[in-house]
Backbone as CSV, one residue per row, in Angstrom:
resi,resn,N_x,N_y,N_z,CA_x,CA_y,CA_z,C_x,C_y,C_z
1,MET,-157.860,224.424,12.496,-158.755,224.396,11.362,-157.959,223.869,10.149
2,VAL,-158.551,222.962,9.401,-157.892,222.399,8.253,-158.431,223.026,7.028
3,ASN,-157.556,223.329,6.100,-157.948,223.795,4.754,-158.160,222.545,3.910
4,GLN,-158.711,222.764,2.820,-158.960,221.666,1.837,-157.594,221.108,1.368
5,ILE,-157.570,219.769,1.076,-156.410,219.211,0.453,-156.533,219.447,-1.042
6,TYR,-155.509,220.074,-1.536,-155.443,220.437,-2.961,-154.614,219.406,-3.690
7,ARG,-155.178,218.870,-4.738,-154.423,217.923,-5.583,-153.639,218.714,-6.662
8,LEU,-152.383,218.304,-6.806,-151.518,219.086,-7.686,-150.886,218.066,-8.678
9,GLU,-150.403,218.638,-9.765,-149.570,217.916,-10.754,-148.106,217.966,-10.303
10,ILE,-147.271,217.087,-10.724,-145.866,217.007,-10.317,-145.224,218.375,-10.706
11,SER,-145.614,219.016,-11.762,-145.013,220.338,-12.140,-145.294,221.402,-11.133
12,GLN,-146.362,221.220,-10.328,-146.672,222.245,-9.295,-146.046,221.987,-7.930
13,ILE,-145.354,220.891,-7.817,-144.732,220.490,-6.525,-143.325,221.126,-6.493
14,ASP,-143.052,221.783,-5.292,-141.725,222.378,-5.107,-140.727,221.413,-4.451
15,SER,-141.237,220.478,-3.704,-140.367,219.583,-2.873,-139.454,218.693,-3.679
16,PRO,-138.133,218.853,-3.492,-137.212,217.930,-4.197,-137.355,216.448,-3.641
17,LEU,-137.805,216.339,-2.438,-138.036,214.959,-1.861,-139.130,214.237,-2.671
18,ILE,-140.217,214.929,-2.901,-141.338,214.356,-3.630,-140.943,214.102,-5.065
19,HIS,-140.238,215.045,-5.696,-139.731,214.782,-7.076,-138.819,213.559,-7.111
20,ARG,-137.991,213.409,-6.102,-137.115,212.222,-6.074,-137.844,210.937,-5.977
21,PHE,-138.840,210.898,-5.079,-139.651,209.680,-4.913,-140.516,209.384,-6.177
22,HIS,-141.049,210.482,-6.750,-141.849,210.253,-7.990,-141.039,209.651,-9.111
23,GLU,-139.818,210.146,-9.213,-138.880,209.557,-10.295,-138.606,208.086,-9.924
24,TYR,-138.335,207.806,-8.675,-138.048,206.431,-8.244,-139.195,205.516,-8.589
25,TRP,-140.431,205.926,-8.290,-141.571,205.154,-8.579,-141.728,204.868,-10.054
26,ARG,-141.531,205.918,-10.855,-141.605,205.779,-12.344,-140.601,204.766,-12.840
27,VAL,-139.404,204.829,-12.312,-138.354,203.867,-12.722,-138.725,202.456,-12.389
28,LYS,-139.443,202.231,-11.327,-139.838,200.918,-10.884,-141.003,200.315,-11.687
29,LEU,-141.656,201.116,-12.524,-142.696,200.605,-13.369,-142.156,199.606,-14.323
30,ALA,-142.692,198.400,-14.375,-142.157,197.394,-15.276,-142.671,197.603,-16.680
31,ALA,-143.903,198.114,-16.797,-144.559,198.365,-18.084,-145.734,199.261,-17.792
32,PRO,-146.287,199.848,-18.840,-147.526,200.687,-18.673,-148.651,199.789,-18.066
33,ASN,-149.409,200.425,-17.220,-150.547,199.715,-16.567,-150.129,198.572,-15.668
34,VAL,-148.879,198.577,-15.213,-148.409,197.582,-14.256,-147.842,198.410,-13.120
35,LEU,-148.383,198.130,-11.874,-147.856,198.803,-10.705,-146.467,198.363,-10.287
36,PRO,-145.660,199.236,-9.727,-144.349,198.752,-9.224,-144.566,197.737,-8.108
37,LEU,-143.716,196.768,-8.033,-143.815,195.765,-7.036,-143.177,196.182,-5.718
38,ARG,-143.845,195.866,-4.644,-143.341,196.180,-3.308,-141.913,195.568,-3.100
39,ALA,-141.755,194.405,-3.634,-140.487,193.699,-3.471,-139.334,194.453,-4.159
40,ASP,-139.655,195.318,-5.088,-138.632,196.072,-5.830,-138.142,197.330,-5.074
41,PHE,-138.927,197.672,-4.041,-138.581,198.887,-3.246,-137.359,198.510,-2.350
42,ASP,-136.275,199.330,-2.497,-135.086,199.097,-1.732,-134.810,200.359,-0.891
43,PRO,-135.018,200.299,0.418,-134.790,201.466,1.245,-133.422,202.067,1.148
44,ALA,-132.420,201.266,0.846,-131.051,201.772,0.714,-130.924,202.752,-0.453
45,GLU,-131.787,202.617,-1.420,-131.737,203.506,-2.615,-132.289,204.869,-2.299
46,LEU,-133.036,205.005,-1.172,-133.676,206.227,-0.869,-133.415,206.649,0.581
47,ARG,-132.273,206.372,1.067,-131.959,206.558,2.459,-132.326,207.971,2.985
48,GLU,-132.066,208.973,2.119,-132.323,210.381,2.480,-133.822,210.672,2.636
49,LEU,-134.696,209.883,2.130,-136.118,210.162,2.130,-136.808,209.441,3.282
50,LEU,-136.181,208.438,3.875,-136.817,207.580,4.888,-137.492,208.346,6.005
51,PRO,-136.896,209.407,6.556,-137.620,210.112,7.648,-138.901,210.697,7.275
52,ASN,-139.121,210.975,5.971,-140.340,211.631,5.515,-141.326,210.668,4.904
53,LEU,-141.062,209.366,4.969,-141.949,208.346,4.415,-142.902,207.742,5.403
54,VAL,-144.109,207.360,4.851,-145.027,206.433,5.586,-145.298,205.332,4.636
55,ILE,-145.514,204.157,5.215,-145.893,202.964,4.419,-147.318,202.638,4.992
56,ILE,-148.247,202.481,4.104,-149.651,202.276,4.493,-150.120,200.926,3.832
57,ASP,-150.599,199.960,4.659,-151.188,198.746,4.119,-152.584,199.045,3.646
58,VAL,-152.947,198.509,2.513,-154.283,198.631,1.957,-155.030,197.337,2.371
59,GLU,-156.098,197.454,3.101,-156.942,196.344,3.443,-158.290,196.544,2.693
60,ARG,-158.828,195.396,2.261,-160.045,195.423,1.502,-161.188,194.747,2.240
61,GLU,-162.436,195.086,1.946,-163.641,194.506,2.484,-163.647,194.523,3.975
62,PRO,-163.749,195.652,4.596,-163.935,196.949,3.972,-162.554,197.565,3.659
63,LEU,-162.585,198.576,2.752,-161.382,199.258,2.406,-160.941,200.088,3.530
64,ARG,-159.742,199.819,4.014,-159.125,200.567,5.184,-157.619,200.701,4.880
65,PHE,-157.048,201.691,5.619,-155.619,201.986,5.435,-154.960,201.990,6.796
66,ARG,-153.993,201.116,6.997,-153.271,200.976,8.257,-151.838,201.392,8.104
67,TYR,-151.346,202.290,8.940,-149.933,202.733,8.876,-149.057,201.601,9.406
68,ARG,-148.260,201.131,8.469,-147.347,200.036,8.795,-146.010,200.679,9.352
69,LEU,-145.654,201.802,8.815,-144.358,202.472,9.226,-144.579,203.964,9.036
70,VAL,-144.060,204.735,10.007,-144.176,206.159,9.957,-142.703,206.645,10.215
71,GLY,-142.189,207.443,9.305,-140.838,207.993,9.391,-140.701,208.986,10.500
72,THR,-139.492,209.095,11.000,-139.152,209.959,12.180,-139.524,211.400,12.016
73,ARG,-139.338,211.932,10.799,-139.685,213.335,10.565,-141.186,213.536,10.615
74,VAL,-141.940,212.544,10.143,-143.396,212.645,10.121,-143.874,212.561,11.590
75,VAL,-143.327,211.595,12.368,-143.669,211.576,13.789,-143.329,212.887,14.533
76,ASP,-142.173,213.345,14.322,-141.756,214.609,15.039,-142.665,215.742,14.618
77,PHE,-142.993,215.891,13.372,-143.836,217.042,13.012,-145.234,216.916,13.521
78,ASN,-145.746,215.722,13.563,-147.137,215.537,14.050,-147.186,215.409,15.591
79,GLY,-146.037,215.206,16.246,-146.011,215.049,17.659,-146.767,213.790,18.102
80,LEU,-146.765,212.774,17.219,-147.595,211.600,17.493,-146.979,210.414,16.679
81,GLU,-146.774,209.312,17.356,-146.390,208.034,16.734,-147.682,207.268,16.398
82,PHE,-147.968,207.103,15.083,-149.244,206.468,14.749,-149.019,205.225,13.938
83,THR,-147.802,204.580,13.997,-147.594,203.316,13.416,-148.616,202.313,13.953
84,GLY,-149.191,201.549,13.084,-150.159,200.550,13.532,-151.598,200.971,13.582
85,ARG,-151.847,202.288,13.501,-153.175,202.841,13.599,-153.803,202.915,12.195
86,TYR,-155.109,203.002,12.150,-155.860,203.107,10.913,-156.123,204.592,10.598
87,LEU,-155.886,204.974,9.379,-156.277,206.283,8.871,-157.768,206.364,8.975
88,GLY,-158.243,207.435,9.640,-159.671,207.572,9.863,-160.057,207.398,11.282
89,THR,-159.063,206.928,12.119,-159.355,206.727,13.538,-158.455,207.604,14.450
90,ILE,-157.604,208.386,13.842,-156.598,209.095,14.638,-157.175,210.387,15.212
91,GLY,-158.041,210.991,14.511,-158.696,212.262,15.039,-158.279,213.500,14.402
92,TRP,-157.484,213.397,13.286,-157.110,214.663,12.578,-158.315,215.215,11.860
93,GLN,-158.394,216.472,11.733,-159.523,217.070,11.016,-159.543,216.763,9.511
94,GLU,-158.348,216.538,8.973,-158.229,216.307,7.515,-158.316,214.788,7.190
95,GLU,-158.563,213.983,8.141,-158.466,212.539,7.882,-159.452,212.076,6.813
96,HIS,-160.702,212.568,6.783,-161.578,212.072,5.768,-161.082,212.384,4.369
97,GLN,-160.404,213.505,4.193,-159.820,213.879,2.910,-158.667,212.987,2.601
98,LEU,-157.828,212.636,3.608,-156.684,211.787,3.376,-157.105,210.334,3.029
99,VAL,-158.171,209.882,3.577,-158.745,208.559,3.306,-159.168,208.553,1.809
100,LYS,-159.846,209.682,1.395,-160.260,209.736,-0.019,-159.020,209.700,-0.982
101,VAL,-157.976,210.451,-0.639,-156.758,210.422,-1.469,-156.199,209.038,-1.565
102,CYS,-156.115,208.353,-0.439,-155.596,206.910,-0.439,-156.518,206.011,-1.278
103,ALA,-157.815,206.168,-1.104,-158.747,205.379,-1.867,-158.626,205.595,-3.370
104,ASP,-158.493,206.847,-3.735,-158.338,207.186,-5.141,-157.059,206.654,-5.713
105,ALA,-155.930,206.746,-4.979,-154.648,206.177,-5.456,-154.739,204.697,-5.560
106,THR,-155.417,204.042,-4.644,-155.608,202.595,-4.674,-156.456,202.177,-5.954
107,ALA,-157.507,202.885,-6.134,-158.372,202.543,-7.271,-157.775,202.808,-8.635
108,SER,-157.069,203.973,-8.739,-156.480,204.333,-9.980,-155.136,203.693,-10.339
109,GLY,-154.445,203.302,-9.208,-153.092,202.714,-9.440,-152.074,203.787,-9.837
110,THR,-152.400,205.067,-9.679,-151.437,206.138,-9.983,-151.109,206.995,-8.782
111,PRO,-149.992,207.631,-8.814,-149.659,208.563,-7.675,-150.639,209.716,-7.660
112,LEU,-150.850,210.177,-6.471,-151.598,211.458,-6.296,-150.719,212.416,-5.464
113,LEU,-150.655,213.636,-5.839,-149.822,214.646,-5.233,-150.652,215.789,-4.790
114,GLY,-150.187,216.515,-3.732,-150.943,217.640,-3.289,-150.347,218.458,-2.202
115,PHE,-151.141,219.320,-1.659,-150.807,220.267,-0.632,-151.969,220.382,0.345
116,TYR,-151.596,220.580,1.610,-152.613,220.911,2.613,-152.029,221.743,3.728
117,SER,-152.823,222.514,4.385,-152.372,223.237,5.555,-153.383,223.018,6.649
118,TRP,-152.976,223.295,7.923,-153.783,223.094,9.088,-153.251,223.948,10.216
119,THR,-154.027,224.102,11.249,-153.639,224.909,12.423,-152.966,223.954,13.399
120,LEU,-151.751,224.241,13.750,-150.986,223.489,14.711,-151.454,223.786,16.111
121,ARG,-151.125,222.917,17.078,-151.505,223.147,18.466,-151.130,224.484,19.013
122,ASN,-149.917,224.998,18.512,-149.452,226.315,19.048,-150.048,227.496,18.281
123,GLY,-150.993,227.233,17.364,-151.698,228.280,16.614,-151.023,228.610,15.303
124,ALA,-149.811,228.152,15.054,-149.142,228.413,13.775,-149.837,227.555,12.716
125,ILE,-149.555,227.898,11.439,-150.115,227.171,10.338,-149.088,226.166,9.817
126,GLY,-149.457,224.901,9.859,-148.624,223.842,9.305,-148.928,223.753,7.830
127,LYS,-147.910,223.492,6.992,-148.034,223.314,5.608,-147.277,222.088,5.090
128,CYS,-147.851,221.402,4.126,-147.241,220.130,3.731,-147.580,219.875,2.290
129,GLU,-146.515,219.602,1.545,-146.715,218.977,0.179,-146.552,217.488,0.364
130,PHE,-147.306,216.755,-0.374,-147.282,215.266,-0.151,-147.478,214.540,-1.476
131,GLY,-147.108,213.296,-1.457,-147.388,212.352,-2.580,-147.732,210.984,-1.995
132,VAL,-148.658,210.317,-2.665,-148.988,208.930,-2.298,-148.787,208.074,-3.535
133,PHE,-148.136,206.956,-3.375,-147.647,206.113,-4.490,-148.053,204.673,-4.257
134,PRO,-148.900,204.076,-5.111,-149.289,202.704,-4.923,-148.194,201.668,-5.289
135,PHE,-148.028,200.709,-4.546,-147.175,199.525,-4.819,-148.011,198.250,-4.735
136,SER,-147.567,197.236,-5.460,-148.374,196.027,-5.571,-147.536,194.830,-5.255
137,GLU,-148.229,193.688,-4.970,-147.567,192.378,-4.848,-147.628,191.562,-6.161
138,ASP,-148.650,191.982,-6.989,-148.868,191.171,-8.234,-148.811,192.004,-9.492
139,GLY,-148.531,193.352,-9.400,-148.410,194.268,-10.538,-149.750,194.845,-10.885
140,GLN,-150.870,194.395,-10.346,-152.129,194.850,-10.698,-152.926,195.565,-9.560
141,THR,-152.843,195.011,-8.392,-153.682,195.481,-7.274,-152.787,196.163,-6.202
142,ALA,-153.221,197.418,-5.881,-152.379,198.156,-4.865,-152.523,197.419,-3.522
143,ALA,-151.355,197.035,-2.943,-151.341,196.406,-1.694,-150.772,197.337,-0.559
144,GLN,-149.987,198.313,-0.976,-149.402,199.278,-0.043,-149.322,200.628,-0.770
145,ILE,-149.421,201.675,0.054,-149.196,202.957,-0.448,-148.004,203.568,0.312
146,PHE,-147.073,204.100,-0.448,-145.975,204.817,0.130,-146.345,206.285,0.072
147,GLY,-146.317,206.943,1.173,-146.553,208.413,1.267,-145.286,209.105,1.605
148,ILE,-145.148,210.298,1.041,-144.023,211.164,1.425,-144.570,212.499,1.698
149,GLU,-144.131,213.106,2.788,-144.574,214.437,3.167,-143.381,215.318,3.354
150,ASP,-143.460,216.542,2.860,-142.374,217.482,3.002,-142.969,218.774,3.581
151,TYR,-142.500,219.122,4.778,-142.937,220.280,5.503,-142.013,221.494,5.268
152,ASP,-140.946,221.246,4.482,-139.936,222.315,4.340,-140.050,223.137,3.098
153,PHE,-140.838,222.714,2.139,-140.889,223.409,0.869,-142.295,223.838,0.427
154,PRO,-143.302,223.719,1.297,-144.633,224.057,0.788,-144.831,225.559,0.538
155,ARG,-145.663,225.887,-0.367,-146.061,227.244,-0.615,-147.575,227.327,-0.336
156,ASP,-148.143,228.454,-0.164,-149.559,228.541,-0.056,-150.173,228.169,-1.395
157,HIS,-151.393,227.587,-1.309,-152.098,227.222,-2.514,-152.180,228.257,-3.519
158,GLY,-152.295,229.543,-3.013,-152.404,230.719,-3.898,-151.140,230.930,-4.676
159,GLY,-149.999,230.269,-4.336,-148.824,230.335,-5.176,-147.650,230.970,-4.534
160,SER,-147.809,231.704,-3.432,-146.641,232.347,-2.824,-145.906,231.330,-1.914
161,ARG,-144.648,231.222,-2.142,-143.865,230.306,-1.333,-143.580,230.907,0.014
162,GLN,-143.800,230.105,1.050,-143.513,230.542,2.368,-142.910,229.364,3.148
163,ARG,-141.692,229.530,3.600,-141.014,228.436,4.331,-141.361,228.636,5.816
164,PRO,-141.521,227.457,6.499,-141.811,227.621,7.916,-140.676,228.194,8.737
């Protein structure tokens, strides 16, 4: 069973990984109201974050999101390699909410951060803090979304921190 995806402000996020990527994205902003360019992303600058990253291509007409790259930590935690698949076709209970998060980040051109939990196959509760960050090819239109998930620092939405 999936709980609601809760949208959070950066001040509510515990994950140092998400804070690190958020700051990186902000540094890459060339000017207000201009998205960071995909060409300016350098994986060598964030080597420690790569296992927790996903890169999602934004397709338009119709608006769809295809996983271009899925980090090893994300694959391991999900027990599924979903590179090349479209969000909304994988079969996760929370997918419709994740599509909405990606659509909102694409439309607004701003990062969206949050928390969600779900029931794992073994009956335990999985918890994840996440961020999605739009990147552009022209500075104006989101062409890719970089997502980062951290399964090590989430707290319950009610506020009590519980590590897995």
